[in-house]
N, C-alpha and C positions, 0 to 999 in steps of 0.2 A: 088493233091489239094483237091479232094473230101474226101479223107481219113482224112485230117486235120479237115475238117468241121464236119465229123461224130464223130471223137474223141473229138472235142470241145463240141459238143452237148451232148455226153455221160458224159463227165466230169462235165459240167454244171448241167445236170440232177442229177448226183450223189451228187454234192455239195448241191443242193436244197433238195434232199432226206435226206441227213445227217442232214441238218439244221432242217428239219421237225421232224425227229426222236429225235433230241436233245431237241427240244421244247416240244414234247409230254413226253419225259422222265422226264423233269423238272416238268411238271404238275403232273405226276404220283407220284412223291415223296411228293408233297403237298397233294394229295388225300390220300396217305398212312398215313400221319400225321393226317389228318382230321378223317380218319377211326379209328385210334388208340384212338383219343380223344373221338369219339362217343362211342366206345366200353367201355372205362373207365367210361364215364357218364352213360352208360347203367348198368354197374355193380354197380355204386353208387346208381342209382335209385332202383335197386333190393334190395340193403341193406336197403335203406330207407323204401321201401315197407314192408319188413319183420319187421322192427322196428315199423312201423305204425300198423301192424297187432297185434304185441305184446301189444302195447299201447292200442289198441282198446279192446283187451281181458282184460287187466287190468282195464280199465274203466268199462267194463261190470261187472266184479267181484265186483268192488267198488259200482256200482249201486245196485247189488243184496244185498250186505252187508248193504247198506243204507236203502233199503226197509225192510230188516229183522229187523234192528234197529228201524225203524219207527213202525213196527208191535209190537215190544216188548214195546215201549213207549206207544202205544195205549192200550196194555194189562195192563200195569202198571197203566195208568191213569184210566182205567175202574175198576181196582181192588180197587183204592182209591176213587171211586165214582166220578172220573174225571170231569174236566170242559173243 
């Protein structure tokens, strides 16, 4: 009789353990999907950052060209007795 009680307790414990493992495994797959999404977003952010740096360099170049053009206009105005 004691053997049946021991076997029943072990079987119930195994069922509870399997249920807990299945629950955790289901959550792990969700975490894996979230991790892949985050990695993809990180890659997208890195690409955008590189594009922003290129754009910033372009703006700096345009600003230098605008300053040079303003200096040329000032020289031309001065040459004509500018106003």
